[in-house]
N, C-alpha and C positions, 0 to 999 in steps of 0.2 A: 498553358503549362502543365503535364499531366501531374499529377499529385500522386505519391507511392502509397498505395492503400490498396486494403480489401476491404471491402464493405457487404454488409448482407441488409438487403432492406427485406423486410420481414413484414408483409401485407402485401398482398397483390391488388389492391381497389384502385381508386381512381389517384389518390396522394399516393400511394406509397409505389405506385408503377411510374407516377410522373419525375417523384425523389430518386427512383432507382436512374431511368432515362437519363435525369438530370446530372448524377456524379458517375453514372459510366460515360456518358457527354464531355463529361472533365477529366479525363484521364484515369478516371478512380477503378480499378478492377472492382464488378459489380452483381453481386447474385440478386436473383429476388424470386421468396417463398412466398407460396402462398397456402392458405387449408387445404383450398381442393386440385389434385392432382392432373385431373382431367384440365381443368380452364387454365391452370398452367402451362400442359402439353400444348394447348390451342394457342397458347401467347407464345410460345418458346416455336412453334411452327409458320404461325403465320406474322409472327414480329409485332403483332396487336394487338393489345389490349380491348375487344371488342364489344365487351360489356360496357365496360369504363369509358375507355379512351380511343376510342375507332378510328380517329383521325392521324393520332400521334405511331409513327413508323420508328420501333424501337431500335437504340443502335446494334449493329450486329456481335458487338462485343458484350453484352448484357447478355448474362447464363440466369436462365432458370432452372431450379433447381427445388424438387417435390419434397427430399428430404430434409428435416431441418437439422438433422445431426452433421449433415455431408453442407448445407448451407452456411452452417456457422463453424465448420473447420478452418482451423487457422487464419481466419479473418482478423483484424486490427478493432473495426466497430459493428456493432451490429444495431441497426435503426429500424425501432420497431414503429409499425405503420398501422394498427387494427382501429377498431371501436374501443371505446374506453371501456365497454362491458365484457369487452375481452382480453384487456389488457394482462390481467392479473393471469388468465389461463395460461396466454403465451408467454409468459415472465417467465410462470413456474417451470414451464416446457423447457424454456432457453437458459435458464437460471445454470443447472447442471452443466450444460454443453460448453459453457465459455472457457475457454482457455485462459491462467492468469495473465492479468493485463491486459485483456480485452476489453473494451469501453461499450458501455451501453449507450444509446441516444432514443428518445422515440418524439414522435410529431404527432401523438396523440393527444386529442384535448377533450378534458372531463375527470370526471370523480370516479374512485371506486365507488360503483350503486350501493346504497346500502348502509354506508359508513360515511362518506363524505370525506373522506380521505384522500389526500394529493396525490398522482401518481408518483412522485419522487420519494414521498412517504413509505411506498411500497418496495421501489427497489431499494434503497437504504437499508428496511429489514429485511430481504429479501438476498441481495448483493452489497452487504455492507464496504467491502472494500475495490468494488469496482468503479471506476470513473465514470461519472453518469452527465447526461444532460438533455437538455429539452429543447425542440427546435418548433419555434412556434410564431405565430405574426401573421398580416393580411395576405392570404395567398389561397388564390383557386388552382385548384391542380390542373385545370383546362388551358389555364393563364399560364401557367409556369411552360405547361406540355406545349405551349404556342412558341414558347422562344419569348414571351412580353414580360416587360420588366416587372421586377418582383424583390420587395425585402423582407427577411427577418429576421428573427436574433436569436442565438444560442446561450442559452442561460445554463452555467453549473457553477458550483462549489468548487471547482477545479478549473481555474482559469485555464492552465495549459490544455487541456483538453475541450474546455469551451472554443479555443481558437481550433485545434485540430479538426474538430467537426465543422466549425464554419467553411474552415478553408476547405475542408472536402465538398461543400456546398459552392462555394462562391464563386461565380462565373460573370462574365459581361453584363449578363442581364439579371441575374442572381444574387442578391446581395445578403451576405450575411453578417449583421453586428452581433457583438455578445455582452453578457452579463452576468451577475453573479448573485440575481433573485430569482431562485428557479420556485420558490412558492407565488412571487407577486405574478412572474410570468406564466405560470400555469390557471392562478385564479384568471386571469386576462381571456386565456384563451377557452375554456371552460365557460366563464358567466357569460361572456359576449352571446353565446350560442340561446342562451335563455333571454337576453333582450332583443334578440334578433327577431324571436318567434312574435316577439310583445309589438315590436314595430311592422313585423308582416301583417299582422290580424290590422293594426291600424287602417294599413296600407289597404286591405283588402277590404275596411269597411268604408274605405273611400274618407279618410278624414283630414285628409291633403297634407302638406310639404310643410306645414307648421307643424301641426302633431308630431310627425314622425322625429323632426329636428327638438322638439320638446322630450320624445321620449328618449332618444340618444344620449341626450344631456342630462337626464336626471337618471337614466340609466347609469351611465357614469358616477354619477354623483352615488349610486349604491354602490359601484363598483369601488370605487375610492374608499367608502366609510367601512365595507367588510374589507377591503384590504388591510386597513388600519388596523383593525380589529384583532386581525391574523400575524401581522408585523410584517407585511410585505412594501417594499419601499413605492412612495409613490409617483417618483419619476418612470418605472416599470409599467405600472397601469396608465403613465400619459405617453406611453411609446408605443413601438408598434407592437409590443403581446398584449397592451389593453384599448387603446384609444384606437389605434391603427388598424386591430382587427376589428374591432366594435363597428367604425364607421363600413366597413368593407361590408362585413355581413347584415347589418343592419339597411343596407343599402342596394346589395348585386343583387338581383334574379337568380346569380349561379347559386346562393346559398339555399340549402337543402332548409336551414332553419328559418329562411325568412319565407321562403315559399308555403313550407310549412303552417306557420301562422298566416301569410296572406288565404290559402286556401280555409281556416278557422275564420278568417274572418267574412269570406262571402258565403260559410253558412253551411262548408261540408262538413260534415260527421268526422271527428275525431280519428276512427280508425280508416275512414276512405282517406282523408288526407295523407296518411302515414304509409296507404298503400299506394298512394300514386306516388310520391315518393320514390321507394323502388329502395331507398338505403336508410342506413340508420342517422335518424334526426338527436344528433345530442343533447340538442335542447329540450328535448321530451323528456329527458333521461335526468340532465344535471339542474333542472328545478327544483325538486326535491333536494338535493345534498345543498343546493346554494341556501334554501331556507333551513336545512338542518344546520347549518354553520350560521347563520343569521337568530336563528333561535339561542344557540350555546353561546354566544355571545349577545344576545337580547338586542338584538337590533330590528329596527321596524326598514324592510325594505319593500314599499309597496309596490312597485312595477314587479318584483321576483316574483312575489307572494301573489300577486293576481295571476299571472302566467302560469304558477302551481295550480290555482284555482279553476281556472279554465280547464286545464291540462287533466284535472282531478272529475269533472263533469260538475263541480259545487257551483260554478256561474256560467253566463254564455259571457259572450265577448263585449256584447252591449253590458251586462248589468258590471264586467269588470273595468267599461269604460265612464258607467256613471258613477262608480264608487270611489275611483281615481280621481273626476273630476271634485268630488263630493268632500274631499278633504280639505281642513282646514289650512287654513295659511300659516307659514313659517317661514324664518329667515333659509335663502338658497343653499348656506353651507353653514353646518355647525361650527362655533368657534375652535373647538378640538380637535378637528378632522385633521389638519396635520402636524400635529403633536402639542 
């Protein structure tokens, strides 16, 4: 059944293109906007995003619009799908262009670089009266583009808007749940990238499946403890936005963060590892922001902290491993974690 709405997807990378194809295929009038007019023209002409998703034939009804003002004119929902370091810039550009009543959603995972602020805080500051929602969960763009089964979650403080966005995305292969914990949903989506770097490093060092499972589980512990300090709902972090995305990103070789860590674990220099990925590695940015929040709340997050140290060149992966293994024994979970 077609969904009566008009959506502008802002960001023509792999995830933005996949979501634009998804909503358009779901009967939603969809416009795709990107920063590069030449690349967008090529997408429009070939009906393929040759750089990011060359195997995906885009729906004939998907409009590629080079001007941002035209892309968002008269729409019902703007869906921002850009890297976290670009989010503030795109938000500032689109805010004065949105008509009253237009909702804003985003499928960006990360923090505002340099401050550790969550993206929903930026939206509330810039667009306080606009319905807002975050779309997150375990979802590789390539698999979504191929029509493979996927489940995500849409969180908003406005229940009606969360259901509206979920309706736009929900198909027979793409299941969209809803929730009202934007902070928890964003924390899970951002922090799992840091932990994926850690598991990638361990796999690159060929430490085995036991080590990978231990890192994922103890990484989940760090996510829960930081979430508790920030006021996130534990069930959010144990769901698609946290545990689900963590497992996918820490075990799937389609993950840029995992591949980046894997290269570091094999001894590839940091700059070369980043260059080989060829796209933004969110975990390399988010590590500083996770640790900024940890210090603010006086939390010891050893895995995240060691990832930060490796990325800063303060430790080698081998040094980080030895440091983690040398830590003192203690209970698996503090008694106060869940209240």
